[in-house]
LUMBA-928413 format. One record per residue (C-alpha): residue number from 1; residue in three letters; y, z, x. Coordinates in nm, 2 decimals, always signed. Layout:
REM LUMBA-928413
<fivo><n>NUM</n><res>ALA</res><north>Y</north><up>Z</up><east>X</east></fivo>
...
//
This chain:
REM LUMBA-928413
<fivo><n>1</n><res>MET</res><north>-0.64</north><up>+9.26</up><east>+10.97</east></fivo>
<fivo><n>2</n><res>ARG</res><north>-0.40</north><up>+9.54</up><east>+11.04</east></fivo>
<fivo><n>3</n><res>ALA</res><north>-0.13</north><up>+9.60</up><east>+10.77</east></fivo>
<fivo><n>4</n><res>PRO</res><north>+0.23</north><up>+9.65</up><east>+10.87</east></fivo>
<fivo><n>5</n><res>SER</res><north>+0.44</north><up>+9.90</up><east>+10.68</east></fivo>
<fivo><n>6</n><res>SER</res><north>+0.60</north><up>+9.77</up><east>+10.36</east></fivo>
<fivo><n>7</n><res>ALA</res><north>+0.94</north><up>+9.79</up><east>+10.53</east></fivo>
<fivo><n>8</n><res>GLU</res><north>+0.83</north><up>+9.52</up><east>+10.78</east></fivo>
<fivo><n>9</n><res>VAL</res><north>+0.74</north><up>+9.26</up><east>+10.52</east></fivo>
<fivo><n>10</n><res>LYS</res><north>+1.06</north><up>+9.08</up><east>+10.44</east></fivo>
<fivo><n>11</n><res>VAL</res><north>+1.13</north><up>+8.72</up><east>+10.33</east></fivo>
<fivo><n>12</n><res>GLY</res><north>+1.31</north><up>+8.57</up><east>+10.62</east></fivo>
<fivo><n>13</n><res>GLU</res><north>+1.40</north><up>+8.24</up><east>+10.78</east></fivo>
<fivo><n>14</n><res>PRO</res><north>+1.20</north><up>+7.92</up><east>+10.72</east></fivo>
<fivo><n>15</n><res>LEU</res><north>+0.85</north><up>+7.93</up><east>+10.86</east></fivo>
<fivo><n>16</n><res>LEU</res><north>+0.78</north><up>+7.57</up><east>+10.76</east></fivo>
<fivo><n>17</n><res>SER</res><north>+1.01</north><up>+7.29</up><east>+10.66</east></fivo>
<fivo><n>18</n><res>VAL</res><north>+0.90</north><up>+6.96</up><east>+10.50</east></fivo>
<fivo><n>19</n><res>GLU</res><north>+1.16</north><up>+6.69</up><east>+10.55</east></fivo>
<fivo><n>20</n><res>ALA</res><north>+1.15</north><up>+6.36</up><east>+10.36</east></fivo>
<fivo><n>21</n><res>VAL</res><north>+0.77</north><up>+6.33</up><east>+10.38</east></fivo>
<fivo><n>22</n><res>SER</res><north>+0.62</north><up>+6.01</up><east>+10.23</east></fivo>
<fivo><n>23</n><res>LEU</res><north>+0.25</north><up>+5.93</up><east>+10.21</east></fivo>
<fivo><n>24</n><res>THR</res><north>+0.09</north><up>+5.61</up><east>+10.07</east></fivo>
<fivo><n>25</n><res>PHE</res><north>-0.27</north><up>+5.50</up><east>+10.03</east></fivo>
<fivo><n>26</n><res>GLY</res><north>-0.26</north><up>+5.12</up><east>+10.01</east></fivo>
<fivo><n>27</n><res>GLY</res><north>-0.03</north><up>+5.05</up><east>+9.72</east></fivo>
<fivo><n>28</n><res>VAL</res><north>-0.05</north><up>+5.40</up><east>+9.58</east></fivo>
<fivo><n>29</n><res>ARG</res><north>+0.24</north><up>+5.64</up><east>+9.66</east></fivo>
<fivo><n>30</n><res>ALA</res><north>+0.11</north><up>+5.99</up><east>+9.68</east></fivo>
<fivo><n>31</n><res>LEU</res><north>+0.43</north><up>+6.14</up><east>+9.81</east></fivo>
<fivo><n>32</n><res>THR</res><north>+0.78</north><up>+5.99</up><east>+9.82</east></fivo>
<fivo><n>33</n><res>GLY</res><north>+1.06</north><up>+6.16</up><east>+10.03</east></fivo>
<fivo><n>34</n><res>VAL</res><north>+0.95</north><up>+6.52</up><east>+9.95</east></fivo>
<fivo><n>35</n><res>SER</res><north>+1.15</north><up>+6.80</up><east>+10.11</east></fivo>
<fivo><n>36</n><res>PHE</res><north>+1.13</north><up>+7.17</up><east>+10.08</east></fivo>
<fivo><n>37</n><res>ASP</res><north>+1.08</north><up>+7.48</up><east>+10.30</east></fivo>
<fivo><n>38</n><res>ILE</res><north>+0.87</north><up>+7.79</up><east>+10.30</east></fivo>
<fivo><n>39</n><res>HIS</res><north>+1.03</north><up>+8.12</up><east>+10.42</east></fivo>
<fivo><n>40</n><res>LYS</res><north>+0.85</north><up>+8.38</up><east>+10.62</east></fivo>
<fivo><n>41</n><res>GLY</res><north>+0.69</north><up>+8.65</up><east>+10.39</east></fivo>
<fivo><n>42</n><res>GLU</res><north>+0.73</north><up>+8.46</up><east>+10.06</east></fivo>
<fivo><n>43</n><res>ILE</res><north>+0.48</north><up>+8.32</up><east>+9.81</east></fivo>
<fivo><n>44</n><res>ARG</res><north>+0.58</north><up>+7.96</up><east>+9.75</east></fivo>
<fivo><n>45</n><res>ALA</res><north>+0.42</north><up>+7.79</up><east>+9.45</east></fivo>
<fivo><n>46</n><res>ILE</res><north>+0.37</north><up>+7.41</up><east>+9.43</east></fivo>
<fivo><n>47</n><res>ILE</res><north>+0.32</north><up>+7.29</up><east>+9.07</east></fivo>
<fivo><n>48</n><res>GLY</res><north>+0.30</north><up>+6.97</up><east>+8.87</east></fivo>
<fivo><n>49</n><res>PRO</res><north>+0.08</north><up>+6.77</up><east>+8.65</east></fivo>
<fivo><n>50</n><res>ASN</res><north>-0.25</north><up>+6.62</up><east>+8.77</east></fivo>
<fivo><n>51</n><res>GLY</res><north>-0.18</north><up>+6.34</up><east>+9.02</east></fivo>
<fivo><n>52</n><res>ALA</res><north>+0.16</north><up>+6.48</up><east>+9.12</east></fivo>
<fivo><n>53</n><res>GLY</res><north>+0.07</north><up>+6.50</up><east>+9.49</east></fivo>
<fivo><n>54</n><res>LYS</res><north>+0.02</north><up>+6.87</up><east>+9.53</east></fivo>
<fivo><n>55</n><res>THR</res><north>-0.31</north><up>+6.87</up><east>+9.72</east></fivo>
<fivo><n>56</n><res>SER</res><north>-0.19</north><up>+6.57</up><east>+9.92</east></fivo>
<fivo><n>57</n><res>MET</res><north>+0.11</north><up>+6.78</up><east>+10.03</east></fivo>
<fivo><n>58</n><res>LEU</res><north>-0.12</north><up>+7.06</up><east>+10.15</east></fivo>
<fivo><n>59</n><res>ASN</res><north>-0.33</north><up>+6.80</up><east>+10.33</east></fivo>
<fivo><n>60</n><res>VAL</res><north>-0.02</north><up>+6.68</up><east>+10.51</east></fivo>
<fivo><n>61</n><res>ILE</res><north>+0.08</north><up>+7.03</up><east>+10.61</east></fivo>
<fivo><n>62</n><res>ASN</res><north>-0.26</north><up>+7.12</up><east>+10.76</east></fivo>
<fivo><n>63</n><res>GLY</res><north>-0.30</north><up>+6.78</up><east>+10.93</east></fivo>
<fivo><n>64</n><res>PHE</res><north>-0.57</north><up>+6.63</up><east>+10.72</east></fivo>
<fivo><n>65</n><res>TYR</res><north>-0.34</north><up>+6.34</up><east>+10.62</east></fivo>
<fivo><n>66</n><res>ARG</res><north>-0.08</north><up>+6.17</up><east>+10.84</east></fivo>
<fivo><n>67</n><res>PRO</res><north>+0.24</north><up>+6.08</up><east>+10.65</east></fivo>
<fivo><n>68</n><res>GLN</res><north>+0.40</north><up>+5.74</up><east>+10.70</east></fivo>
<fivo><n>69</n><res>ALA</res><north>+0.75</north><up>+5.89</up><east>+10.71</east></fivo>
<fivo><n>70</n><res>GLY</res><north>+0.92</north><up>+6.23</up><east>+10.74</east></fivo>
<fivo><n>71</n><res>ARG</res><north>+0.85</north><up>+6.53</up><east>+10.96</east></fivo>
<fivo><n>72</n><res>ILE</res><north>+0.73</north><up>+6.89</up><east>+10.94</east></fivo>
<fivo><n>73</n><res>THR</res><north>+0.87</north><up>+7.18</up><east>+11.14</east></fivo>
<fivo><n>74</n><res>PHE</res><north>+0.64</north><up>+7.48</up><east>+11.17</east></fivo>
<fivo><n>75</n><res>LYS</res><north>+0.74</north><up>+7.79</up><east>+11.36</east></fivo>
<fivo><n>76</n><res>GLY</res><north>+1.03</north><up>+7.60</up><east>+11.51</east></fivo>
<fivo><n>77</n><res>GLU</res><north>+0.82</north><up>+7.30</up><east>+11.64</east></fivo>
<fivo><n>78</n><res>GLU</res><north>+0.89</north><up>+6.96</up><east>+11.49</east></fivo>
<fivo><n>79</n><res>ARG</res><north>+0.59</north><up>+6.72</up><east>+11.44</east></fivo>
<fivo><n>80</n><res>ARG</res><north>+0.51</north><up>+6.40</up><east>+11.26</east></fivo>
<fivo><n>81</n><res>THR</res><north>+0.14</north><up>+6.45</up><east>+11.27</east></fivo>
<fivo><n>82</n><res>MET</res><north>-0.11</north><up>+6.73</up><east>+11.36</east></fivo>
<fivo><n>83</n><res>ARG</res><north>-0.49</north><up>+6.75</up><east>+11.37</east></fivo>
<fivo><n>84</n><res>PRO</res><north>-0.65</north><up>+7.00</up><east>+11.14</east></fivo>
<fivo><n>85</n><res>PHE</res><north>-0.80</north><up>+7.19</up><east>+11.44</east></fivo>
<fivo><n>86</n><res>ALA</res><north>-0.45</north><up>+7.22</up><east>+11.60</east></fivo>
<fivo><n>87</n><res>ALA</res><north>-0.30</north><up>+7.34</up><east>+11.27</east></fivo>
<fivo><n>88</n><res>ALA</res><north>-0.57</north><up>+7.60</up><east>+11.23</east></fivo>
<fivo><n>89</n><res>ARG</res><north>-0.52</north><up>+7.71</up><east>+11.59</east></fivo>
<fivo><n>90</n><res>GLY</res><north>-0.14</north><up>+7.72</up><east>+11.54</east></fivo>
<fivo><n>91</n><res>GLY</res><north>-0.17</north><up>+7.96</up><east>+11.24</east></fivo>
<fivo><n>92</n><res>ILE</res><north>-0.24</north><up>+7.76</up><east>+10.93</east></fivo>
<fivo><n>93</n><res>ALA</res><north>-0.54</north><up>+7.86</up><east>+10.71</east></fivo>
<fivo><n>94</n><res>ARG</res><north>-0.66</north><up>+7.69</up><east>+10.40</east></fivo>
<fivo><n>95</n><res>THR</res><north>-0.88</north><up>+7.74</up><east>+10.09</east></fivo>
<fivo><n>96</n><res>PHE</res><north>-0.99</north><up>+7.44</up><east>+9.88</east></fivo>
<fivo><n>97</n><res>GLN</res><north>-0.98</north><up>+7.32</up><east>+9.52</east></fivo>
<fivo><n>98</n><res>ASN</res><north>-1.36</north><up>+7.28</up><east>+9.54</east></fivo>
<fivo><n>99</n><res>LEU</res><north>-1.55</north><up>+7.56</up><east>+9.72</east></fivo>
<fivo><n>100</n><res>ALA</res><north>-1.62</north><up>+7.47</up><east>+10.09</east></fivo>
<fivo><n>101</n><res>LEU</res><north>-1.86</north><up>+7.75</up><east>+10.18</east></fivo>
<fivo><n>102</n><res>PHE</res><north>-2.20</north><up>+7.76</up><east>+10.36</east></fivo>
<fivo><n>103</n><res>ARG</res><north>-2.40</north><up>+7.84</up><east>+10.06</east></fivo>
<fivo><n>104</n><res>GLY</res><north>-2.72</north><up>+7.93</up><east>+10.25</east></fivo>
<fivo><n>105</n><res>MET</res><north>-2.53</north><up>+8.18</up><east>+10.48</east></fivo>
<fivo><n>106</n><res>THR</res><north>-2.44</north><up>+8.53</up><east>+10.38</east></fivo>
<fivo><n>107</n><res>THR</res><north>-2.10</north><up>+8.66</up><east>+10.29</east></fivo>
<fivo><n>108</n><res>LEU</res><north>-2.07</north><up>+8.82</up><east>+10.63</east></fivo>
<fivo><n>109</n><res>ASP</res><north>-2.16</north><up>+8.50</up><east>+10.82</east></fivo>
<fivo><n>110</n><res>ASN</res><north>-1.93</north><up>+8.29</up><east>+10.61</east></fivo>
<fivo><n>111</n><res>ILE</res><north>-1.63</north><up>+8.51</up><east>+10.69</east></fivo>
<fivo><n>112</n><res>MET</res><north>-1.74</north><up>+8.53</up><east>+11.05</east></fivo>
<fivo><n>113</n><res>ALA</res><north>-1.70</north><up>+8.15</up><east>+11.06</east></fivo>
<fivo><n>114</n><res>GLY</res><north>-1.33</north><up>+8.21</up><east>+11.02</east></fivo>
<fivo><n>115</n><res>ARG</res><north>-1.32</north><up>+8.39</up><east>+11.35</east></fivo>
<fivo><n>116</n><res>ALA</res><north>-1.46</north><up>+8.09</up><east>+11.55</east></fivo>
<fivo><n>117</n><res>LEU</res><north>-1.11</north><up>+7.99</up><east>+11.68</east></fivo>
<fivo><n>118</n><res>LYS</res><north>-1.05</north><up>+8.35</up><east>+11.80</east></fivo>
<fivo><n>119</n><res>MET</res><north>-1.37</north><up>+8.36</up><east>+12.02</east></fivo>
<fivo><n>120</n><res>HIS</res><north>-1.31</north><up>+8.27</up><east>+12.38</east></fivo>
<fivo><n>121</n><res>ARG</res><north>-1.66</north><up>+8.29</up><east>+12.54</east></fivo>
<fivo><n>122</n><res>ASN</res><north>-1.83</north><up>+7.95</up><east>+12.58</east></fivo>
<fivo><n>123</n><res>PHE</res><north>-2.12</north><up>+7.83</up><east>+12.39</east></fivo>
<fivo><n>124</n><res>PHE</res><north>-2.38</north><up>+7.94</up><east>+12.65</east></fivo>
<fivo><n>125</n><res>TRP</res><north>-2.26</north><up>+8.30</up><east>+12.64</east></fivo>
<fivo><n>126</n><res>GLN</res><north>-2.25</north><up>+8.30</up><east>+12.26</east></fivo>
<fivo><n>127</n><res>LEU</res><north>-2.60</north><up>+8.16</up><east>+12.25</east></fivo>
<fivo><n>128</n><res>ILE</res><north>-2.76</north><up>+8.43</up><east>+12.45</east></fivo>
<fivo><n>129</n><res>ARG</res><north>-2.54</north><up>+8.70</up><east>+12.29</east></fivo>
<fivo><n>130</n><res>TYR</res><north>-2.54</north><up>+8.91</up><east>+12.60</east></fivo>
<fivo><n>131</n><res>GLY</res><north>-2.28</north><up>+9.10</up><east>+12.80</east></fivo>
<fivo><n>132</n><res>PRO</res><north>-1.92</north><up>+8.99</up><east>+12.74</east></fivo>
<fivo><n>133</n><res>ALA</res><north>-2.02</north><up>+8.76</up><east>+12.45</east></fivo>
<fivo><n>134</n><res>LEU</res><north>-2.19</north><up>+9.04</up><east>+12.27</east></fivo>
<fivo><n>135</n><res>GLN</res><north>-1.89</north><up>+9.26</up><east>+12.32</east></fivo>
<fivo><n>136</n><res>GLU</res><north>-1.66</north><up>+8.99</up><east>+12.18</east></fivo>
<fivo><n>137</n><res>GLU</res><north>-1.89</north><up>+8.94</up><east>+11.88</east></fivo>
<fivo><n>138</n><res>VAL</res><north>-1.89</north><up>+9.31</up><east>+11.80</east></fivo>
<fivo><n>139</n><res>GLU</res><north>-1.51</north><up>+9.31</up><east>+11.81</east></fivo>
<fivo><n>140</n><res>HIS</res><north>-1.48</north><up>+9.01</up><east>+11.58</east></fivo>
<fivo><n>141</n><res>ARG</res><north>-1.74</north><up>+9.16</up><east>+11.34</east></fivo>
<fivo><n>142</n><res>HIS</res><north>-1.53</north><up>+9.47</up><east>+11.32</east></fivo>
<fivo><n>143</n><res>ARG</res><north>-1.24</north><up>+9.26</up><east>+11.20</east></fivo>
<fivo><n>144</n><res>VAL</res><north>-1.46</north><up>+9.09</up><east>+10.95</east></fivo>
<fivo><n>145</n><res>GLU</res><north>-1.58</north><up>+9.42</up><east>+10.81</east></fivo>
<fivo><n>146</n><res>GLU</res><north>-1.22</north><up>+9.52</up><east>+10.76</east></fivo>
<fivo><n>147</n><res>ILE</res><north>-1.16</north><up>+9.21</up><east>+10.55</east></fivo>
<fivo><n>148</n><res>ILE</res><north>-1.48</north><up>+9.27</up><east>+10.35</east></fivo>
<fivo><n>149</n><res>ASP</res><north>-1.36</north><up>+9.62</up><east>+10.27</east></fivo>
<fivo><n>150</n><res>PHE</res><north>-1.02</north><up>+9.49</up><east>+10.18</east></fivo>
<fivo><n>151</n><res>LEU</res><north>-1.16</north><up>+9.23</up><east>+9.93</east></fivo>
<fivo><n>152</n><res>GLU</res><north>-1.40</north><up>+9.49</up><east>+9.79</east></fivo>
<fivo><n>153</n><res>ILE</res><north>-1.72</north><up>+9.29</up><east>+9.86</east></fivo>
<fivo><n>154</n><res>ALA</res><north>-1.90</north><up>+9.53</up><east>+10.09</east></fivo>
<fivo><n>155</n><res>ALA</res><north>-2.21</north><up>+9.53</up><east>+9.87</east></fivo>
<fivo><n>156</n><res>LEU</res><north>-2.23</north><up>+9.16</up><east>+9.90</east></fivo>
<fivo><n>157</n><res>ARG</res><north>-2.22</north><up>+9.12</up><east>+10.28</east></fivo>
<fivo><n>158</n><res>ARG</res><north>-2.59</north><up>+9.03</up><east>+10.32</east></fivo>
<fivo><n>159</n><res>ILE</res><north>-2.62</north><up>+8.81</up><east>+10.01</east></fivo>
<fivo><n>160</n><res>PRO</res><north>-2.62</north><up>+8.43</up><east>+10.05</east></fivo>
<fivo><n>161</n><res>VAL</res><north>-2.30</north><up>+8.31</up><east>+9.89</east></fivo>
<fivo><n>162</n><res>GLY</res><north>-2.49</north><up>+8.05</up><east>+9.69</east></fivo>
<fivo><n>163</n><res>ARG</res><north>-2.63</north><up>+8.33</up><east>+9.48</east></fivo>
<fivo><n>164</n><res>LEU</res><north>-2.29</north><up>+8.48</up><east>+9.40</east></fivo>
<fivo><n>165</n><res>PRO</res><north>-2.09</north><up>+8.42</up><east>+9.08</east></fivo>
<fivo><n>166</n><res>TYR</res><north>-1.82</north><up>+8.16</up><east>+9.11</east></fivo>
<fivo><n>167</n><res>GLY</res><north>-1.53</north><up>+8.42</up><east>+9.12</east></fivo>
<fivo><n>168</n><res>LEU</res><north>-1.69</north><up>+8.61</up><east>+9.40</east></fivo>
<fivo><n>169</n><res>GLN</res><north>-1.75</north><up>+8.29</up><east>+9.60</east></fivo>
<fivo><n>170</n><res>LYS</res><north>-1.37</north><up>+8.22</up><east>+9.57</east></fivo>
<fivo><n>171</n><res>ARG</res><north>-1.31</north><up>+8.57</up><east>+9.71</east></fivo>
<fivo><n>172</n><res>VAL</res><north>-1.54</north><up>+8.50</up><east>+10.00</east></fivo>
<fivo><n>173</n><res>GLU</res><north>-1.35</north><up>+8.18</up><east>+10.07</east></fivo>
<fivo><n>174</n><res>LEU</res><north>-1.03</north><up>+8.37</up><east>+10.08</east></fivo>
<fivo><n>175</n><res>GLY</res><north>-1.19</north><up>+8.62</up><east>+10.32</east></fivo>
<fivo><n>176</n><res>ARG</res><north>-1.29</north><up>+8.34</up><east>+10.55</east></fivo>
<fivo><n>177</n><res>ALA</res><north>-0.93</north><up>+8.21</up><east>+10.56</east></fivo>
<fivo><n>178</n><res>LEU</res><north>-0.80</north><up>+8.56</up><east>+10.62</east></fivo>
<fivo><n>179</n><res>ALA</res><north>-1.03</north><up>+8.60</up><east>+10.91</east></fivo>
<fivo><n>180</n><res>MET</res><north>-0.82</north><up>+8.34</up><east>+11.09</east></fivo>
<fivo><n>181</n><res>GLU</res><north>-0.53</north><up>+8.58</up><east>+11.08</east></fivo>
<fivo><n>182</n><res>PRO</res><north>-0.29</north><up>+8.30</up><east>+10.96</east></fivo>
<fivo><n>183</n><res>ASP</res><north>+0.08</north><up>+8.29</up><east>+10.97</east></fivo>
<fivo><n>184</n><res>LEU</res><north>+0.07</north><up>+8.05</up><east>+10.67</east></fivo>
<fivo><n>185</n><res>LEU</res><north>-0.21</north><up>+8.06</up><east>+10.41</east></fivo>
<fivo><n>186</n><res>LEU</res><north>-0.25</north><up>+7.75</up><east>+10.19</east></fivo>
<fivo><n>187</n><res>LEU</res><north>-0.43</north><up>+7.83</up><east>+9.86</east></fivo>
<fivo><n>188</n><res>ASP</res><north>-0.53</north><up>+7.52</up><east>+9.66</east></fivo>
<fivo><n>189</n><res>GLU</res><north>-0.59</north><up>+7.64</up><east>+9.30</east></fivo>
<fivo><n>190</n><res>PRO</res><north>-0.75</north><up>+7.97</up><east>+9.38</east></fivo>
<fivo><n>191</n><res>MET</res><north>-0.78</north><up>+8.06</up><east>+9.01</east></fivo>
<fivo><n>192</n><res>ALA</res><north>-0.95</north><up>+7.74</up><east>+8.90</east></fivo>
<fivo><n>193</n><res>GLY</res><north>-1.26</north><up>+7.80</up><east>+8.69</east></fivo>
<fivo><n>194</n><res>MET</res><north>-1.21</north><up>+8.18</up><east>+8.67</east></fivo>
<fivo><n>195</n><res>ASN</res><north>-1.21</north><up>+8.40</up><east>+8.36</east></fivo>
<fivo><n>196</n><res>LEU</res><north>-0.92</north><up>+8.64</up><east>+8.29</east></fivo>
<fivo><n>197</n><res>GLU</res><north>-1.07</north><up>+8.94</up><east>+8.48</east></fivo>
<fivo><n>198</n><res>GLU</res><north>-1.14</north><up>+8.73</up><east>+8.79</east></fivo>
<fivo><n>199</n><res>LYS</res><north>-0.79</north><up>+8.59</up><east>+8.78</east></fivo>
<fivo><n>200</n><res>GLU</res><north>-0.64</north><up>+8.94</up><east>+8.76</east></fivo>
<fivo><n>201</n><res>ASP</res><north>-0.85</north><up>+9.04</up><east>+9.06</east></fivo>
<fivo><n>202</n><res>MET</res><north>-0.76</north><up>+8.73</up><east>+9.27</east></fivo>
<fivo><n>203</n><res>SER</res><north>-0.39</north><up>+8.78</up><east>+9.18</east></fivo>
<fivo><n>204</n><res>ARG</res><north>-0.40</north><up>+9.14</up><east>+9.31</east></fivo>
<fivo><n>205</n><res>PHE</res><north>-0.56</north><up>+9.03</up><east>+9.63</east></fivo>
<fivo><n>206</n><res>ILE</res><north>-0.31</north><up>+8.75</up><east>+9.69</east></fivo>
<fivo><n>207</n><res>LEU</res><north>-0.02</north><up>+9.00</up><east>+9.63</east></fivo>
<fivo><n>208</n><res>ASP</res><north>-0.18</north><up>+9.25</up><east>+9.87</east></fivo>
<fivo><n>209</n><res>VAL</res><north>-0.23</north><up>+8.98</up><east>+10.14</east></fivo>
<fivo><n>210</n><res>ASN</res><north>+0.14</north><up>+8.89</up><east>+10.11</east></fivo>
<fivo><n>211</n><res>GLN</res><north>+0.28</north><up>+9.24</up><east>+10.08</east></fivo>
<fivo><n>212</n><res>GLN</res><north>+0.05</north><up>+9.45</up><east>+10.30</east></fivo>
<fivo><n>213</n><res>TYR</res><north>-0.02</north><up>+9.20</up><east>+10.58</east></fivo>
<fivo><n>214</n><res>GLY</res><north>+0.31</north><up>+9.00</up><east>+10.55</east></fivo>
<fivo><n>215</n><res>THR</res><north>+0.12</north><up>+8.67</up><east>+10.53</east></fivo>
<fivo><n>216</n><res>THR</res><north>+0.33</north><up>+8.38</up><east>+10.40</east></fivo>
<fivo><n>217</n><res>ILE</res><north>+0.15</north><up>+8.19</up><east>+10.12</east></fivo>
<fivo><n>218</n><res>ALA</res><north>+0.18</north><up>+7.84</up><east>+9.97</east></fivo>
<fivo><n>219</n><res>LEU</res><north>+0.00</north><up>+7.83</up><east>+9.64</east></fivo>
<fivo><n>220</n><res>ILE</res><north>-0.10</north><up>+7.54</up><east>+9.41</east></fivo>
<fivo><n>221</n><res>GLU</res><north>-0.19</north><up>+7.67</up><east>+9.06</east></fivo>
<fivo><n>222</n><res>HIS</res><north>-0.20</north><up>+7.53</up><east>+8.71</east></fivo>
<fivo><n>223</n><res>ASP</res><north>-0.19</north><up>+7.87</up><east>+8.53</east></fivo>
<fivo><n>224</n><res>MET</res><north>+0.18</north><up>+7.92</up><east>+8.47</east></fivo>
<fivo><n>225</n><res>GLY</res><north>+0.14</north><up>+8.29</up><east>+8.40</east></fivo>
<fivo><n>226</n><res>VAL</res><north>+0.00</north><up>+8.33</up><east>+8.75</east></fivo>
<fivo><n>227</n><res>VAL</res><north>+0.28</north><up>+8.12</up><east>+8.90</east></fivo>
<fivo><n>228</n><res>MET</res><north>+0.55</north><up>+8.31</up><east>+8.72</east></fivo>
<fivo><n>229</n><res>ASP</res><north>+0.40</north><up>+8.65</up><east>+8.82</east></fivo>
<fivo><n>230</n><res>LEU</res><north>+0.32</north><up>+8.58</up><east>+9.18</east></fivo>
<fivo><n>231</n><res>SER</res><north>+0.57</north><up>+8.33</up><east>+9.33</east></fivo>
<fivo><n>232</n><res>ASP</res><north>+0.91</north><up>+8.39</up><east>+9.48</east></fivo>
<fivo><n>233</n><res>ARG</res><north>+1.01</north><up>+8.02</up><east>+9.45</east></fivo>
<fivo><n>234</n><res>VAL</res><north>+0.86</north><up>+7.71</up><east>+9.29</east></fivo>
<fivo><n>235</n><res>VAL</res><north>+0.87</north><up>+7.35</up><east>+9.39</east></fivo>
<fivo><n>236</n><res>VAL</res><north>+0.77</north><up>+7.10</up><east>+9.12</east></fivo>
<fivo><n>237</n><res>LEU</res><north>+0.62</north><up>+6.75</up><east>+9.19</east></fivo>
<fivo><n>238</n><res>GLU</res><north>+0.58</north><up>+6.46</up><east>+8.95</east></fivo>
<fivo><n>239</n><res>TYR</res><north>+0.42</north><up>+6.13</up><east>+9.07</east></fivo>
<fivo><n>240</n><res>GLY</res><north>+0.48</north><up>+6.23</up><east>+9.43</east></fivo>
<fivo><n>241</n><res>ARG</res><north>+0.85</north><up>+6.31</up><east>+9.39</east></fivo>
<fivo><n>242</n><res>LYS</res><north>+1.02</north><up>+6.65</up><east>+9.38</east></fivo>
<fivo><n>243</n><res>ILE</res><north>+1.19</north><up>+6.71</up><east>+9.05</east></fivo>
<fivo><n>244</n><res>ALA</res><north>+1.28</north><up>+7.08</up><east>+9.08</east></fivo>
<fivo><n>245</n><res>ASP</res><north>+1.30</north><up>+7.36</up><east>+9.34</east></fivo>
<fivo><n>246</n><res>ALA</res><north>+1.41</north><up>+7.71</up><east>+9.23</east></fivo>
<fivo><n>247</n><res>THR</res><north>+1.30</north><up>+8.05</up><east>+9.12</east></fivo>
<fivo><n>248</n><res>PRO</res><north>+1.02</north><up>+8.08</up><east>+8.86</east></fivo>
<fivo><n>249</n><res>GLU</res><north>+1.27</north><up>+8.17</up><east>+8.58</east></fivo>
<fivo><n>250</n><res>GLU</res><north>+1.50</north><up>+7.87</up><east>+8.67</east></fivo>
<fivo><n>251</n><res>VAL</res><north>+1.21</north><up>+7.63</up><east>+8.69</east></fivo>
<fivo><n>252</n><res>LYS</res><north>+1.07</north><up>+7.75</up><east>+8.35</east></fivo>
<fivo><n>253</n><res>ARG</res><north>+1.41</north><up>+7.65</up><east>+8.19</east></fivo>
<fivo><n>254</n><res>ASP</res><north>+1.45</north><up>+7.32</up><east>+8.38</east></fivo>
<fivo><n>255</n><res>LYS</res><north>+1.46</north><up>+7.03</up><east>+8.14</east></fivo>
<fivo><n>256</n><res>ASN</res><north>+1.30</north><up>+6.79</up><east>+8.38</east></fivo>
<fivo><n>257</n><res>VAL</res><north>+1.01</north><up>+7.03</up><east>+8.44</east></fivo>
<fivo><n>258</n><res>ILE</res><north>+0.97</north><up>+7.09</up><east>+8.07</east></fivo>
<fivo><n>259</n><res>ARG</res><north>+0.96</north><up>+6.72</up><east>+8.01</east></fivo>
<fivo><n>260</n><res>ALA</res><north>+0.72</north><up>+6.64</up><east>+8.29</east></fivo>
<fivo><n>261</n><res>TYR</res><north>+0.49</north><up>+6.94</up><east>+8.30</east></fivo>
<fivo><n>262</n><res>LEU</res><north>+0.54</north><up>+7.24</up><east>+8.07</east></fivo>
<fivo><n>263</n><res>GLY</res><north>+0.60</north><up>+7.06</up><east>+7.74</east></fivo>
<fivo><n>264</n><res>GLU</res><north>+0.86</north><up>+7.14</up><east>+7.48</east></fivo>
<fivo><n>265</n><res>PRO</res><north>+0.96</north><up>+7.51</up><east>+7.46</east></fivo>
<fivo><n>266</n><res>HIS</res><north>+0.75</north><up>+7.58</up><east>+7.15</east></fivo>
<fivo><n>267</n><res>GLY</res><north>+0.44</north><up>+7.46</up><east>+7.33</east></fivo>
<fivo><n>268</n><res>VAL</res><north>+0.49</north><up>+7.63</up><east>+7.66</east></fivo>
<fivo><n>269</n><res>SER</res><north>+0.20</north><up>+7.86</up><east>+7.77</east></fivo>
<fivo><n>270</n><res>VAL</res><north>+0.31</north><up>+8.11</up><east>+8.03</east></fivo>
//
C-alpha cells in the first residue's frame, strides 16, 4: 500500500456502472431494474431498510450472484456475469456483513491470505519456501506489514483472530481486503455490532483508505450518522427498487426516503 499525494486523489469518471439489473430467487424479486454508478475516488453509500436488496447488489457486483437482466460495466468492460475469482483478480475486494476470517490463524496470516492472488510462484515453490518463492513471500509480507501499521494493529500480528475483540476482527478483515490492492472496495456493514469508539476508529480508517490511497469504496451501512459523514453520494433501495440517488443532504430531505427508511423528521436519527 503506497499512498499517492492528496492532489492525485480526485473523484473522476465512473469506475463501475450498474444498468437495469434485476435479480430473482424463484418468485422473490431481490432487485428490479436497479441502475447507478460509482465514480473513481468516491465513497458511494447504498442504504435502505432490511430486505431492500443491498447485500444482493454487492453480491451481483462481485460475481457471487448472476442477475437475470441488466449489465455491469467495470473499468470500461461490459459484462452480464463474472465469477468471484475473476472479480477479485480484476480489482474488486469485499468485506462481509458476518465476519469471514480464519479464526485459528493469526492477524498476520489472515491479512497475508489477501495477497494470494498477487503471488505468481506455483504451489510446489510455495510449499518448499525456497529461492524465488521465498523471495516473493518476503516481498508480500512487507506489503502486509505496511497494512498492519496503517491499521494500527502491529501488537496483534501474532494473535489468533478468534481471540480478538469483535471491533478488531473487523479491522483485520478490512486489512485482508486492502491486501488485495483493490480498485473498488465493497464494505458490507463495516460498523455492525460496534460501539461508538470502534465506529469512530473504523470511520477514520475508511476515510484514510479513500483519501490517502485513492481507493473507490461502496459502503452498505445502517448508521445514518456514518453515512452522512463519510459518503459523497447515496443510492437508496426499497424492496429491490431504487427510490433515490443523490448527495447525503438531498437524500436526507427526500420524502420517499423519509417514508421508506428514515421515518418522519421528528424521529430521524442521524
